[in-house]
C-alpha positions in Angstrom: 51.9 13.2 42.7 52.8 16.8 42.6 50.5 19.6 41.3 51.2 22.6 38.9 49.1 25.5 37.8 49.6 26.6 34.3 49.0 30.5 34.0 49.1 33.2 31.0 51.0 36.1 31.8 48.0 38.3 30.8 48.3 42.0 32.2 48.2 42.9 35.0 51.0 41.1 36.0 49.7 41.4 39.6 47.0 39.2 38.6 49.5 36.5 37.8 51.3 37.0 41.2 48.0 36.5 42.7 47.0 33.5 41.1 50.5 32.0 41.7 50.1 32.9 45.6 46.7 31.1 45.7 48.2 28.1 44.1 50.8 27.8 46.8 48.1 28.4 49.5 46.4 25.1 48.1 49.1 23.2 48.0 50.6 23.3 44.2 54.3 22.6 44.3 54.9 24.4 40.8 53.5 27.3 38.7 54.0 27.1 35.2 53.6 29.9 32.7 53.1 30.4 28.6 56.2 31.8 27.2 55.5 33.6 24.0 56.6 37.2 24.6 54.4 38.9 21.7 51.3 37.5 23.2 51.8 37.9 26.6 54.0 39.7 28.9 57.3 38.5 29.6 57.4 35.7 32.0 60.8 35.7 33.8 60.2 39.3 34.7 57.1 38.1 36.6 58.8 35.0 38.0 61.0 37.2 40.0 58.0 38.7 41.6 56.3 35.4 42.2 59.2 33.7 44.0 59.8 37.0 46.0 56.1 36.8 47.1 56.1 32.9 48.1 57.9 30.6 50.3 58.3 27.1 48.1 56.8 27.3 44.9 58.9 26.4 42.0 58.7 28.4 38.5 59.4 27.6 34.8 58.1 28.1 31.1 55.5 25.9 29.8 57.5 25.8 27.5 60.5 27.9 26.4 62.1 27.0 23.0 65.6 27.3 21.6 64.7 30.0 19.0 63.6 32.9 21.3 66.5 33.8 23.1 70.1 33.0 23.1 70.5 29.6 25.0 73.1 31.2 27.4 70.8 34.0 28.2 68.0 31.4 29.2 70.4 29.8 31.4 71.5 32.9 33.1 68.0 33.9 33.8 67.6 30.7 35.8 70.8 30.5 37.4 70.4 34.4 38.6 66.8 33.7 39.8 68.3 30.6 41.7 70.9 32.6 43.1 68.2 35.0 44.6 65.7 32.8 45.8 66.9 29.6 46.1 66.8 26.7 43.7 63.0 27.3 42.8 63.1 27.2 38.9 62.6 24.2 36.1 62.9 24.5 32.3 60.2 23.3 30.1 61.3 23.5 26.5 60.0 22.4 23.4 60.9 23.0 19.6 58.9 26.2 19.4 55.3 27.1 18.8 53.2 30.2 19.1 56.4 32.2 20.2 57.9 31.3 16.9 54.9 30.8 14.7 53.4 34.2 15.4 56.4 35.8 14.0 56.2 33.6 10.5 59.1 31.6 12.5 59.3 27.8 12.4 60.1 25.4 15.3 63.6 24.4 15.7 65.0 21.4 14.5 65.6 18.3 17.0 69.4 18.6 17.0 68.9 22.2 17.9 66.4 21.3 20.6 69.1 18.3 21.8 72.0 20.8 21.9 70.1 23.8 23.7 69.1 21.3 26.3 72.6 20.6 27.3 73.9 24.1 27.3 71.2 25.3 29.4 71.2 22.4 31.9 74.9 22.7 32.2 75.1 26.5 32.3 72.0 26.3 34.7 73.7 23.9 37.1 77.0 25.9 37.5 78.8 23.9 35.3 81.2 24.7 32.1 80.1 23.7 28.8 81.4 24.2 24.9 79.3 26.6 23.0 80.2 28.2 19.6 83.6 26.5 19.7 84.1 28.0 23.4 84.2 26.6 26.8 82.1 28.7 28.8 80.6 28.9 32.6 79.0 31.5 34.5 81.9 32.7 36.9 79.1 34.0 39.5 77.1 31.0 39.6 77.5 28.5 42.5 75.6 25.4 43.2 72.5 26.5 41.0 70.1 23.7 40.3 68.1 23.4 37.3 66.2 20.4 35.5 65.3 20.7 31.8 61.7 19.0 31.0 61.1 18.3 27.4 57.6 18.8 26.0 57.1 16.2 23.1 54.4 14.6 21.2 56.0 13.1 17.9 58.2 10.0 17.7 61.6 12.0 17.4 60.7 14.4 20.1 59.6 11.8 22.6 63.1 9.9 21.8 64.8 13.4 22.7 62.9 13.6 26.0 63.8 9.7 26.7 67.3 10.2 26.0 68.3 13.8 27.5 65.2 15.2 29.4 65.3 15.4 33.0 61.4 15.2 32.7 58.8 14.6 29.8 55.8 17.1 29.5 52.7 15.9 27.9 50.2 18.3 27.1 46.8 16.3 27.2 45.2 14.0 30.0 43.9 11.1 27.4 44.8 7.8 29.3 45.5 5.6 26.0 47.8 8.3 24.5 49.6 9.2 27.7 50.3 5.4 28.3 51.8 5.1 24.7 53.7 8.2 25.2 55.3 7.2 28.6 56.2 3.8 27.3 58.0 5.5 24.2 59.8 7.7 26.4 60.8 4.9 29.0 61.9 2.8 26.2 64.1 5.8 24.7 65.9 6.2 28.1 66.5 2.5 28.3 68.0 2.2 25.0 70.6 4.7 25.7 71.4 3.2 29.2 69.4 5.6 31.6 67.1 4.5 34.1 63.6 5.0 32.7 62.5 5.8 36.4 65.1 8.8 36.3 62.7 10.8 33.8 60.0 12.6 35.5 56.3 12.6 33.8 54.0 15.6 33.9 50.9 15.5 32.4 49.5 18.9 31.5 45.8 19.5 30.9 42.8 22.5 31.6 41.3 21.3 34.7 37.9 22.8 35.4 35.9 21.9 38.6 31.9 22.2 37.7 28.9 20.5 36.9 27.8 22.3 33.6 29.5 20.0 30.9 28.5 22.1 27.8 29.8 25.3 29.6 33.1 23.6 30.7 33.8 21.9 27.4 33.3 25.4 25.6 35.5 26.9 28.0 38.3 24.4 27.4 37.9 23.5 23.8 40.8 25.8 23.1 43.3 22.9 24.2 42.2 20.7 21.5 42.9 23.4 19.1 46.5 24.0 20.6 47.3 20.2 20.7 46.0 20.1 17.1 49.0 22.5 16.2 51.4 19.8 16.8 49.2 17.1 15.7 49.2 18.7 12.2 52.8 18.8 12.0 53.1 15.1 13.0 50.4 14.0 10.2 52.4 16.1 7.7 55.5 14.3 8.6 54.3 10.9 9.4 50.8 10.8 7.8 47.3 10.4 9.4 48.2 6.7 10.4 51.6 6.8 11.0 53.7 6.1 14.1 51.5 7.7 16.8 47.8 6.6 17.8 45.0 7.4 15.3 43.1 8.7 18.6 45.9 11.6 18.7 45.3 12.5 15.0 41.8 11.4 13.6 40.2 14.5 15.3 42.1 17.2 13.2 40.3 16.2 9.9 38.5 19.3 10.1 41.0 22.0 11.2 41.5 24.8 8.9 43.4 28.0 9.8 44.3 29.1 13.2 44.7 32.6 14.6 47.7 32.3 17.3 46.3 35.8 18.6 43.4 33.6 20.0 45.8 31.1 21.1 45.2 29.5 24.6 42.0 31.6 25.0 38.5 30.4 26.0 36.2 31.0 23.1 39.0 30.8 20.3 37.0 30.6 17.1 39.5 28.6 15.7 38.8 25.6 17.5 35.3 24.8 16.3 36.6 21.4 14.8 37.3 20.0 18.1 34.6 17.5 19.1 33.2 17.5 22.6 34.5 14.0 23.0 38.1 15.2 22.4 37.7 17.9 25.0 36.8 15.4 27.6 39.2 13.0 27.0 42.2 15.7 26.7 41.0 17.6 29.7 40.3 17.0 33.4 36.7 18.1 33.9 33.5 17.6 36.2 33.5 17.1 39.8 36.2 16.6 42.3 35.4 12.9 42.5 35.7 12.7 38.7 39.1 14.7 38.7 40.4 12.3 41.4 39.3 9.2 39.6 41.2 10.4 36.4 44.1 11.6 38.3 44.7 8.3 40.1 44.4 6.5 36.8 47.3 8.9 35.4 49.1 8.0 38.7 49.2 4.3 37.7 50.6 5.4 34.7 53.6 6.7 36.4 52.9 10.2 36.0 54.8 12.3 38.6 53.1 15.6 38.3 49.8 17.2 37.0 50.1 20.7 35.8 46.5 22.0 35.3 45.9 24.9 32.7 43.8 27.7 34.3 42.6 29.3 31.1 38.7 29.6 31.8 36.4 31.4 34.2 36.6 29.6 37.1 40.1 29.8 38.2 39.6 30.2 41.8 37.1 27.9 42.6 39.2 25.0 40.9 42.1 26.0 43.0 40.0 26.1 45.9 38.6 22.5 45.3 42.0 20.9 44.5 43.6 22.3 47.5 40.7 21.3 50.1 39.6 17.9 48.2 41.6 17.0 45.3 45.5 17.0 46.3 44.8 15.4 49.8 42.9 12.7 48.0 45.7 12.1 45.6 48.2 12.4 48.3 46.1 9.7 50.4 45.8 7.2 47.5 49.6 7.3 46.5 50.6 6.8 50.2 48.4 3.9 50.6 49.9 2.3 47.2 53.4 2.6 48.7 
């Protein structure tokens, strides 16, 4: 199992770079960031500095979308970073949440998502692609390698992830929901003739090492609110008891307005509807041993990477304990299973 750290690009940018360097020191393979250019600083500029000041870490958005930038611009950024620093980028992409909603926009359609994945991946891998009726290719790009991982919750998005994604990003760590969604993505891959094992699975959730459960829950309750935005879209389309597990949809009954200016922040006042049980199920909290046990269970489901959000007040200590205890324990567990 690989490990990623998910950061927000809050100023100063030097702080984001410092945390990325610390993540590499502690054995993390990936550093992901939010990509919402109004709420936070532009991540792609910061990626350049992260890559310049690290040796092996891979960087990417968690997640970008087809609406904010022209697809060719997105691909060009990745291909440029790969030329400068070696192939150390990955593209996480979804339909669009905070980056589009904060400007009163809407998530893109599944068709647009599917098409954007194809264009970004082909150009990001130094290949030609048809775009707006023209065959285009970066004449300066040679040997660039870029995987595109699809973030999804609903049935249609899960199908896209299985059919065309190099990886699937699930932003919650509930074991039952993860098992259902991983199975759904694998089935979608198999139906179009893909090897289901070729799709990488990334589970992402806040990771907090500590023993004060009330404090940890309050620091991470924002995550249930963030997930709730996507769940609300699913409920609006399929109903509260549709084609996704009730465990994912039931908790948003008390959800009201949501202020994206507090998006992804500890203490978000619009997430009071999220019950303690959901925080504990969706996140990875507690002692090192408790983290290890939950991550082992996720590994058994086929999860290839755990990406931990660090939007709380215990960033450095959590990274340290992961590096000294959690990551070595998971590596030993997976090696023993082979």
